[in-house]
C-alpha positions as CSV (number, residue, x, y, z in Angstrom):
1,M,75.9,77.0,15.6
2,D,73.8,77.9,18.7
3,S,72.8,75.5,21.4
4,I,70.5,76.0,24.4
5,L,71.6,75.3,28.0
6,I,69.0,74.5,30.6
7,E,69.4,74.0,34.3
8,G,66.6,71.8,35.2
9,G,64.4,71.4,38.3
10,R,62.8,74.9,38.3
11,R,59.0,75.1,38.7
12,L,57.6,77.4,36.1
13,S,54.9,79.9,36.9
14,G,53.5,83.1,35.4
15,E,51.9,84.3,32.2
16,V,53.2,84.7,28.6
17,E,51.6,85.6,25.3
18,A,51.2,83.4,22.3
19,S,52.8,84.4,19.1
20,G,51.2,84.3,15.7
21,A,50.9,80.8,14.1
22,K,53.7,79.8,11.8
23,N,51.5,77.2,10.1
24,A,48.9,79.8,9.3
25,S,51.4,82.5,8.4
26,L,53.1,80.6,5.6
27,P,50.0,79.9,3.4
28,L,48.8,83.5,4.0
29,M,52.1,84.8,2.7
30,A,51.8,82.6,-0.4
31,A,48.2,83.5,-1.0
32,A,49.2,87.2,-1.2
33,L,50.7,86.3,-4.6
34,L,47.1,85.8,-6.0
35,A,46.2,89.4,-5.6
36,E,46.7,92.2,-8.1
37,S,47.5,94.7,-5.3
38,P,49.4,94.7,-2.0
39,S,48.3,92.9,1.2
40,R,49.1,93.5,4.8
41,L,49.4,90.7,7.3
42,Q,49.5,91.4,11.0
43,G,51.0,89.4,13.9
44,I,53.3,87.4,11.6
45,P,56.0,85.9,14.0
46,R,59.7,86.5,13.5
47,L,60.9,83.0,12.6
48,Q,63.4,81.4,10.3
49,D,60.6,79.8,8.2
50,I,59.1,83.3,7.7
51,V,62.5,84.6,6.5
52,T,62.7,81.7,4.1
53,M,59.2,82.3,2.7
54,S,59.9,86.0,2.4
55,A,63.0,85.2,0.4
56,M,60.9,82.8,-1.8
57,L,58.3,85.5,-2.6
58,E,61.1,88.1,-3.3
59,R,62.8,85.6,-5.6
60,L,59.5,85.4,-7.6
61,G,59.5,89.2,-7.9
62,A,57.2,90.3,-5.0
63,R,58.2,92.9,-2.5
64,V,58.1,91.9,1.2
65,A,58.7,94.3,4.1
66,R,57.9,94.7,7.7
67,A,56.2,97.9,8.7
68,E,56.2,99.1,12.3
69,R,52.9,99.2,14.2
70,R,52.7,100.9,17.6
71,G,52.2,98.4,20.4
72,D,52.9,95.4,18.2
73,P,56.4,93.8,18.4
74,H,56.0,92.3,14.9
75,G,54.3,95.1,13.0
76,D,52.7,94.4,9.7
77,L,54.2,92.3,6.9
78,A,53.5,94.1,3.6
79,I,53.5,91.9,0.5
80,D,53.3,93.6,-2.9
81,P,52.9,91.1,-5.8
82,T,52.3,93.7,-8.5
83,D,55.7,93.1,-10.1
84,F,56.0,89.4,-9.6
85,A,56.4,87.4,-12.8
86,D,58.9,84.6,-12.2
87,L,57.1,81.3,-12.2
88,E,60.0,79.1,-10.9
89,A,60.6,78.3,-7.2
90,P,64.2,77.1,-7.1
91,Y,65.7,74.2,-5.2
92,D,68.1,76.3,-3.1
93,L,65.1,77.8,-1.3
94,V,62.5,75.0,-1.4
95,R,65.0,72.6,0.1
96,K,65.2,74.8,3.3
97,M,61.5,74.5,4.0
98,R,58.8,72.1,2.8
99,A,56.1,74.8,3.0
100,S,57.7,76.5,0.0
101,I,55.5,74.2,-2.0
102,Y,52.7,76.5,-1.1
103,V,53.6,78.8,-4.0
104,L,52.6,76.1,-6.5
105,G,48.8,76.8,-6.1
106,P,49.1,80.6,-6.4
107,L,51.4,80.5,-9.4
108,L,49.3,77.9,-11.3
109,G,46.0,79.6,-10.4
110,R,47.1,83.1,-11.4
111,F,49.3,82.5,-14.4
112,G,48.4,79.0,-15.5
113,H,52.0,77.7,-15.2
114,A,54.3,76.9,-12.3
115,R,57.7,75.3,-12.0
116,V,58.5,74.4,-8.3
117,S,61.3,72.3,-7.0
118,L,60.3,69.0,-5.3
119,P,60.9,69.5,-1.5
120,G,62.0,65.9,-1.0
121,G,61.9,64.1,2.4
122,C,62.6,65.4,5.8
123,A,63.9,64.2,9.2
124,I,60.6,62.7,10.2
125,G,60.2,60.5,7.2
126,T,59.1,60.9,3.6
127,R,56.2,63.3,3.2
128,P,55.1,63.2,-0.4
129,I,53.2,65.9,-2.2
130,D,51.0,63.5,-4.3
131,L,47.8,64.9,-2.8
132,H,48.9,68.4,-3.9
133,L,49.5,67.2,-7.4
134,R,46.4,65.1,-7.6
135,G,44.3,68.1,-6.8
136,M,46.0,70.3,-9.4
137,E,45.4,67.5,-12.0
138,A,41.7,67.4,-11.0
139,L,41.5,71.1,-11.8
140,G,42.8,70.4,-15.3
141,A,46.5,70.9,-14.9
142,T,49.0,68.7,-16.7
143,V,51.7,67.8,-14.2
144,A,55.2,66.5,-15.0
145,I,58.3,65.9,-12.9
146,D,61.2,67.3,-14.8
147,H,64.8,67.1,-13.4
148,G,63.6,67.4,-9.8
149,Y,60.9,70.1,-10.5
150,V,57.1,70.0,-10.6
151,D,56.1,71.5,-13.9
152,A,52.4,72.2,-13.9
153,R,50.4,73.9,-16.7
154,A,46.8,74.8,-17.1
155,P,45.2,74.3,-20.6
156,Q,44.5,77.7,-22.2
157,G,46.3,79.3,-19.2
158,R,43.4,78.8,-16.7
159,L,42.4,76.0,-14.4
160,R,38.8,74.8,-14.5
161,G,36.5,74.0,-11.5
162,A,36.2,70.3,-10.6
163,D,35.5,67.8,-7.8
164,C,38.7,67.2,-6.0
165,I,39.4,64.5,-3.4
166,I,42.4,65.5,-1.4
167,E,42.3,63.0,1.4
168,G,45.0,60.4,1.7
169,P,45.5,57.1,3.5
170,N,46.5,59.0,6.7
171,G,43.6,61.4,6.5
172,S,43.3,65.0,5.4
173,S,46.3,67.1,4.5
174,V,46.6,70.7,5.6
175,G,49.2,71.5,3.0
176,A,47.3,69.9,0.1
177,T,44.1,71.6,1.2
178,C,45.7,75.0,1.3
179,N,47.5,74.5,-2.0
180,V,44.6,73.2,-4.0
181,L,42.3,75.9,-2.4
182,M,44.6,78.6,-3.6
183,A,44.7,77.2,-7.1
184,A,40.9,76.8,-7.2
185,V,39.9,80.4,-6.3
186,L,40.8,81.7,-9.8
187,A,39.7,78.6,-11.7
188,K,36.8,78.9,-14.1
189,G,33.6,77.6,-12.5
190,R,32.9,75.7,-9.3
191,S,35.2,73.5,-7.4
192,V,34.4,71.1,-4.6
193,L,37.2,70.0,-2.3
194,R,36.3,66.8,-0.5
195,G,38.3,65.4,2.4
196,A,39.6,68.9,3.1
197,A,41.5,69.5,6.3
198,R,39.5,71.2,9.1
199,E,42.4,72.8,11.0
200,P,42.2,76.4,12.2
201,E,45.0,77.3,9.9
202,V,42.9,76.3,6.8
203,G,40.1,78.5,8.2
204,D,42.4,81.4,8.6
205,L,43.5,81.1,4.9
206,I,39.8,80.9,3.8
207,G,39.1,84.1,5.8
208,F,42.0,85.9,4.0
209,L,41.0,84.6,0.6
210,N,37.4,85.7,1.0
211,A,38.6,89.1,2.2
212,M,40.5,89.3,-1.1
213,G,37.4,88.6,-3.1
214,A,37.3,84.8,-3.3
215,R,34.0,82.9,-2.9
216,I,34.6,80.0,-0.5
217,K,32.1,78.2,1.7
218,G,32.5,75.4,4.2
219,A,35.3,76.6,6.5
220,G,35.7,74.2,9.4
221,T,34.2,71.3,7.5
222,S,35.6,68.6,5.3
223,V,33.8,69.8,2.1
224,L,34.8,73.2,0.7
225,E,32.9,74.8,-2.2
226,V,34.8,77.4,-4.3
227,D,33.2,79.5,-7.0
228,G,36.1,80.8,-9.1
229,V,36.4,84.6,-9.6
230,E,38.2,86.6,-12.3
231,G,40.7,88.3,-10.0
232,L,41.6,89.1,-6.4
233,R,42.6,92.3,-4.6
234,G,45.0,92.7,-1.7
235,A,43.5,92.6,1.8
236,E,44.5,92.8,5.5
237,R,44.5,89.9,7.9
238,R,45.7,89.2,11.5
239,V,47.1,85.7,11.7
240,I,45.6,83.4,14.3
241,P,47.6,82.6,17.5
242,D,49.9,79.6,17.4
243,R,48.0,76.7,19.1
244,I,51.1,74.5,19.0
245,E,53.3,77.0,20.8
246,A,50.5,77.6,23.4
247,G,50.2,73.9,23.9
248,T,53.9,73.5,24.3
249,L,54.0,76.2,27.1
250,L,51.0,74.5,28.9
251,V,52.9,71.2,28.8
252,A,55.8,73.0,30.4
253,A,53.6,73.7,33.4
254,A,52.7,70.0,33.7
255,I,56.3,68.7,33.4
256,T,57.8,71.2,35.9
257,G,54.9,71.0,38.4
258,G,54.1,74.6,37.6
259,D,51.3,77.1,37.0
260,V,51.4,78.7,33.6
261,A,48.9,80.9,31.8
262,V,49.0,81.6,28.0
263,R,47.2,84.7,26.9
264,G,46.2,85.8,23.4
265,C,45.4,82.2,22.4
266,I,42.1,80.6,21.2
267,P,41.1,77.8,23.7
268,E,38.8,76.2,21.2
269,H,41.9,75.5,18.9
270,L,43.5,73.7,21.8
271,A,40.5,71.6,22.8
272,E,42.0,68.1,22.5
273,V,45.3,69.1,24.0
274,L,43.5,70.5,27.0
275,V,41.4,67.4,27.4
276,K,44.5,65.2,27.5
277,L,46.2,67.5,30.1
278,E,43.0,67.3,32.2
279,E,43.1,63.5,31.9
280,M,46.7,63.6,33.2
281,G,45.5,65.4,36.3
282,V,46.5,69.0,35.3
283,E,43.9,71.6,36.3
284,I,42.9,73.7,33.2
285,E,41.2,77.1,33.4
286,R,39.8,78.3,30.1
287,G,39.1,82.0,29.4
288,E,38.0,83.9,26.3
289,D,41.5,84.3,25.0
290,R,43.5,82.7,27.8
291,V,44.3,79.2,29.1
292,R,45.9,78.4,32.5
293,A,47.5,75.0,33.3
294,R,48.2,74.2,37.0
295,Y,49.9,71.1,38.4
296,V,47.8,70.0,41.4
297,G,49.4,66.6,42.2
298,R,50.5,63.3,40.9
299,L,50.1,62.9,37.1
300,R,48.2,60.0,35.5
301,P,49.2,58.0,32.4
302,L,47.4,58.4,29.1
303,A,46.5,56.7,25.9
304,V,47.0,59.1,23.0
305,R,46.3,58.8,19.3
306,T,47.3,61.6,16.9
307,M,44.5,62.5,14.5
308,P,43.7,65.3,12.1
309,Y,41.9,68.3,13.7
310,P,39.9,68.3,15.9
311,G,41.8,65.3,17.2
312,F,45.1,65.4,19.1
313,P,47.7,67.1,16.8
314,T,50.8,65.3,15.6
315,D,52.7,68.5,16.3
316,M,52.1,68.1,20.0
317,Q,53.0,64.4,20.2
318,A,56.7,64.8,21.1
319,Q,56.1,67.5,23.7
320,L,53.4,65.4,25.5
321,M,55.7,62.4,25.4
322,A,58.3,64.4,27.3
323,A,55.8,64.9,30.1
324,L,54.7,61.3,30.1
325,C,58.3,60.2,30.7
326,L,57.9,61.5,34.2
327,T,54.3,60.3,34.7
328,P,53.9,57.2,36.9
329,G,52.5,54.2,35.1
330,E,52.4,53.2,31.4
331,S,51.3,55.5,28.7
332,T,50.9,54.8,24.9
333,I,51.2,57.3,22.0
334,T,50.1,56.1,18.6
335,E,51.2,58.2,15.7
336,T,48.7,57.9,12.8
337,I,49.8,61.0,10.8
338,Y,53.6,60.5,10.4
339,P,54.4,57.0,11.7
340,D,58.1,57.7,11.6
341,R,57.8,60.7,13.9
342,F,59.7,59.2,16.8
343,I,63.3,60.2,16.2
344,H,63.3,62.1,19.5
345,V,62.9,58.9,21.4
346,A,66.6,58.1,21.2
347,E,67.5,61.5,22.7
348,L,65.0,61.1,25.5
349,H,66.6,57.7,26.2
350,R,69.9,59.6,26.7
351,M,68.2,61.5,29.5
352,G,66.9,58.3,31.2
353,A,63.5,57.9,29.7
354,D,61.9,54.4,29.4
355,I,60.2,54.2,26.0
356,T,59.6,51.2,23.7
357,L,58.6,51.5,20.1
358,A,56.4,49.0,18.4
359,H,55.5,50.1,14.8
360,A,53.6,53.4,15.1
361,T,53.1,53.2,18.9
362,A,55.4,54.3,21.7
363,V,55.0,52.8,25.1
364,V,56.2,55.2,27.7
365,R,56.8,54.0,31.2
366,G,57.2,56.8,33.7
367,V,60.6,57.1,35.5
368,E,61.3,58.9,38.8
369,K,63.7,61.3,37.2
370,L,65.4,62.4,34.0
371,S,69.1,63.4,34.0
372,G,70.5,66.3,32.1
373,A,72.6,65.4,29.0
374,S,73.7,66.7,25.6
375,V,70.9,66.0,23.2
376,M,70.4,66.7,19.5
377,A,67.2,68.0,17.9
378,S,66.1,66.2,14.7
379,D,63.1,68.4,13.8
380,L,61.0,71.3,15.0
381,R,58.7,69.6,17.5
382,A,61.4,67.2,18.7
383,S,63.5,70.2,19.7
384,A,60.7,71.5,21.8
385,A,60.3,68.2,23.5
386,L,63.9,68.0,24.4
387,V,63.8,71.5,25.9
388,L,60.7,70.5,28.0
389,A,62.6,67.4,29.2
390,G,65.6,69.6,30.1
391,L,63.4,71.8,32.2
392,A,62.4,68.9,34.4
393,A,65.7,67.0,34.4
394,E,68.3,67.0,37.1
395,G,71.4,69.0,36.2
396,E,72.3,70.7,32.9
397,T,70.9,69.8,29.5
398,E,72.5,71.0,26.3
399,C,70.2,71.0,23.3
400,L,72.0,71.1,20.0
401,R,70.8,72.0,16.5
402,V,68.4,74.5,17.9
403,Y,68.0,76.0,14.4
404,H,65.1,73.6,14.2
405,L,63.5,75.4,17.1
406,D,64.0,78.7,15.5
407,R,61.9,77.6,12.5
408,G,58.7,77.5,14.6
409,Y,59.1,79.0,18.1
410,E,59.6,82.7,18.5
411,Q,62.2,83.3,21.2
412,L,61.1,80.3,23.2
413,E,63.9,80.6,25.7
414,R,62.9,84.2,26.5
415,K,59.3,83.1,27.2
416,L,60.5,80.2,29.4
417,S,62.8,82.6,31.2
418,Q,59.9,84.9,32.0
419,L,58.2,81.9,33.7
420,G,61.3,81.2,35.8
421,A,63.3,78.7,33.8
422,V,67.1,78.9,33.9
423,I,67.8,78.7,30.2
424,E,70.1,80.5,27.8
425,R,71.3,80.4,24.2
426,V,75.0,80.0,23.7
427,R,77.4,79.2,20.9
428,Y,77.9,75.5,20.6
429,R,80.5,74.4,23.2
430,R,81.0,70.6,23.3
431,T,79.3,67.2,23.4
432,R,79.2,65.0,26.4
């Protein structure tokens, strides 16, 4: 098992390029199953979650391959669904990645039947799929839970258009929006999805589906109108840049007192993250496809509340917390999306952070320094936060369970090295 070693105290500076967005890539890959001919996806990052989704599509009978493209380190991901016929997504793959549930909508929409293993909970608390299932039922499916599997069937083999409310008590759901949207594009008649997520990743999926022949209106709003079509064809699409990776790299500038530019990103997608960095006292320079973050002096405390897009993203909460650990004064972070998403706090405590939890709010009191320690990642974004803390800590930090990091960050240690970090990946050595 790999770990990451970091020698802290280096000021980061320079420029790096954003990778394609994991959270946009996974629904695009699932959506390719809806077509009757092959699709090509560009800029798909090389991540463990992409490997898992590829294995899922291949288990269902599709063919997935990377094709080289000159000047592109990723090439194209070619997905050929013409031979795919298996309608069951098994537990041995779904358990590795919750996003495997994305195949439910395409299977049910195209074939009128799907059998997909329940993904269960995860390290950041129970994350049920009731909104996914409620949307499928609104489209006419009968849904049963059978021996740990979701068994969904459409009457007469085809879903029907309907009004669907897919918003839950914690707001809109990106996963449910994408899944119900993929089911609705081949349904008979018009569907209206209310309470839909507005995240850029949903907009990217809509662009791909429309290129395949779907008829969807309302991208970027909370109401999506879908006129069902008889069939879809394969299409090409370049995935949007990863706004969470870009935000993580910009926070690295703040926590190390550095000057970092991320190119190949979409500043508009980072709007609330950039606003919070500016409130902290970080100088932000926005370009057409580039953002620069520069530390210009003493950081200021913040009050942060995670919200669905365009609010502050829950996927940036842990990383910003790491920076606030070294920000003088008292900051608060309230988590409204996943109230249990504070497992990283215990590991930050090991490094000397002063954080108190009260229900869904973390009170962060800035300390003068963090100390390197052996810490253990509990989930994807927690692992990034611990790496950031290690960059600013005194001495050596060893981050264990970095397979979490590999699920969503493409060679993060290489990008940080380009910026001047002393960081390396090694085989697990010991615990302190």
